[in-house]
Structure formats: C-alpha cells, structure tokens
C-alpha positions in Angstrom: -96.8 -99.4 32.0 -96.2 -95.6 32.9 -98.3 -94.7 30.0 -101.4 -96.4 31.4 -101.0 -95.2 34.8 -101.0 -91.6 33.8 -103.4 -92.2 31.0 -105.6 -94.2 34.1 -104.6 -91.0 36.5 -105.7 -88.3 34.5 -108.6 -89.8 33.2 -110.0 -90.4 37.0 -109.6 -86.7 37.3 -111.3 -85.8 34.0 -114.1 -87.4 35.5 -114.6 -86.2 38.6 -113.6 -83.1 38.5 -116.5 -80.8 38.0 -116.5 -77.4 38.5 -113.1 -76.7 36.6 -109.4 -76.5 36.7 -109.2 -75.1 40.3 -111.8 -78.1 41.8 -109.2 -80.9 40.3 -106.0 -79.3 41.7 -106.9 -81.3 44.7 -107.8 -84.7 42.5 -104.3 -83.9 40.5 -102.5 -83.6 43.9 -104.2 -86.4 45.6 -102.8 -88.1 42.1 -99.5 -86.4 41.1 -98.5 -86.3 44.7 -99.8 -89.0 46.6 -101.1 -92.0 44.8 -97.8 -91.9 42.0 -95.2 -89.7 43.9 -94.7 -88.1 40.6 -94.3 -84.9 41.9 -93.1 -83.8 45.4 -95.5 -81.2 47.0 -92.9 -78.3 46.6 -93.0 -79.4 42.5 -96.9 -79.7 42.6 -96.7 -75.9 44.5 -94.6 -75.0 41.4 -96.3 -76.7 38.8 -99.9 -74.9 39.8 -97.5 -71.6 40.0 -96.5 -72.3 36.4 -100.2 -73.4 35.4 -101.6 -70.3 36.5 -99.2 -68.4 34.7 -99.4 -70.1 31.4 -102.8 -69.2 28.8 -105.4 -72.1 29.0 -107.2 -73.7 31.7 -105.3 -74.9 34.8 -106.4 -78.3 34.7 -104.9 -78.9 31.4 -101.8 -77.2 31.9 -101.5 -79.4 35.1 -102.1 -82.3 33.0 -99.5 -81.4 30.3 -96.8 -80.1 32.6 -97.3 -83.5 34.8 -97.1 -85.6 31.5 -93.7 -84.3 30.4 -92.2 -84.0 33.9 -92.8 -88.1 34.0 -92.4 -89.1 30.6 -92.1 -85.9 28.3 -93.7 -84.8 25.2 -95.4 -88.2 24.7 -96.4 -87.9 28.5 -97.9 -84.4 28.1 -100.2 -86.4 25.2 -101.3 -88.7 26.7 -101.8 -87.0 30.3 -103.8 -83.9 28.3 -106.1 -86.7 25.9 -106.7 -88.6 29.7 -108.5 -85.4 31.6 -109.8 -83.8 28.5 -111.8 -86.8 27.2 -114.6 -87.2 30.2 -115.2 -83.7 29.2 -115.5 -84.3 25.9 -117.7 -87.2 25.9 -119.8 -85.1 28.4 -120.8 -81.7 26.3 -121.0 -84.2 22.9 -123.7 -85.9 24.7 -125.5 -83.1 26.0 -124.8 -81.2 23.3 -127.5 -84.2 21.4 -129.7 -83.7 24.3 -129.6 -80.8 25.6 -133.5 -79.9 24.8 -133.6 -82.9 26.7 -131.2 -82.5 29.8 -132.7 -78.0 30.3 -136.3 -78.2 31.9 -135.2 -81.8 33.3 -136.3 -81.0 37.0 -134.0 -83.9 38.8 -130.7 -82.8 36.3 -131.6 -79.6 37.7 -131.2 -80.6 41.5 -128.9 -82.9 40.2 -126.5 -80.0 39.7 -127.7 -77.7 41.9 -126.1 -80.3 44.5 -123.1 -80.4 43.0 -122.4 -76.8 43.7 -121.2 -76.4 47.0 -119.2 -79.2 46.4 -117.6 -77.7 43.4 -116.9 -74.6 46.6 -115.5 -77.5 49.1 -112.9 -78.9 45.9 -111.7 -75.2 45.1 -111.3 -74.3 49.1 -109.6 -77.7 49.6 -107.2 -77.3 47.0 -106.7 -73.0 48.4 -106.4 -74.3 51.5 -104.0 -77.2 50.3 -101.9 -74.7 48.4 -101.5 -72.0 51.1 -101.2 -74.5 53.5 -97.6 -75.9 51.7 -97.0 -72.5 50.0 -97.3 -70.0 52.1 -94.2 -70.1 54.8 -93.0 -66.4 56.3 -95.0 -63.0 56.8 -93.9 -61.2 53.7 -96.2 -64.5 51.8 -99.0 -63.8 53.7 -98.8 -59.9 53.6 -98.6 -60.3 49.8 -101.3 -62.5 49.7 -103.5 -60.5 50.9 -102.5 -57.5 49.2 -103.0 -59.3 46.3 -106.5 -60.4 47.4 -107.7 -57.2 48.3 -106.9 -55.8 45.0 -107.6 -58.2 42.6 -111.5 -59.0 44.6 -111.7 -55.5 45.4 -110.6 -53.3 43.0 -110.8 -56.0 40.0 -107.2 -55.6 39.0 -105.6 -57.5 36.4 -104.5 -60.5 38.3 -101.8 -61.4 35.4 -99.8 -57.9 36.3 -100.1 -59.1 40.0 -98.3 -62.6 39.6 -96.2 -61.2 37.5 -95.2 -58.1 40.3 -95.1 -60.7 42.5 -92.7 -62.8 41.1 -90.5 -59.6 40.7 -91.3 -59.0 44.4 -90.2 -62.6 45.5 -87.2 -62.3 43.4 -86.6 -58.8 45.7 -87.3 -59.9 48.9 -85.7 -63.8 48.6 -82.9 -62.6 47.2 -82.0 -62.7 42.7 
C-alpha cells in the first residue's frame, strides 16, 4: 500500500509541476508533509537543501530522497519513476508531433498562460522555505549576501552553498 501511495503522490506532482523542480517544491511539500506526513517541516527543509547540494534536478532529487526515507532503495526507485513518468510521456508525445505544435497558436497561448503560474509556484516555494528556514538575523543577512553575490555579481551558487554551510557551522556552533 505504501508503494502505491508513494507512486501516486509523485505521479501527481510529476503531472502538475510545470516549470521545473523549483515550481514542483510546493506540490512535493503538500504531498510529503501535509497529505502523508512522511516528513516534518524541518525534514522537508533539509531535503530541499540536500537536493540542491547534490547533482541533478532538485525535483528528482527530492523524489529520490523522500522515497528512500519512506521505504528505502525501492521507495527511491518508485518515487523517482513516478515523478519522471509524466515528463517522459509528454516529451515523447511532443517529440513525435512537434511540427504540428510549434506553430499552433493555441499551444503558444496555452504555454504563455502557464508562465505566470510557474513564476507564482516558484514564489510560493521561496516564501514557504524562507518562512520555515530563516529563524534569525544571521540567516537573513546571509541570505541577502548570497542573493546579492549570485544575482548581481553572477557568482557561482555552489560556492555559496558550501560557504554558507561552513558559516552555519561557525555561527551556530560546530
């Protein structure tokens, strides 16, 4: 039963997460924290941080790590497969009929209508993570510094992920 729940939860996320992994985060959070309570809010924040640090798309990493936490290696395979299945089906369908879609005004309008929703979902994910993850002024300052350097100065975000982890070890005590 847990395998089916895991599969259906990530299949739903995979079907409705237009816009990539960051846009999928609110949907993943709803399934794994709110609906099934497989993870607490704190564990979900750790999951997002770990998923961001590891190579690969954040949504797939979240599915893999959640599946592993819930039922081990088979859970990872089930959750990851379910999350990826809708994309595989959609890409296959689009690939085979791309010539019919690329000039279709209805498809263009549909995709144009999705853009603001994707931006809103990414905003919701950012707000939710900030609300639950930023607990003091050190975190606010660190977040602002990283934002400025990565956004304005085009600095490598991986460097700041590692440096922020070290700063957290020092500030909050090793």
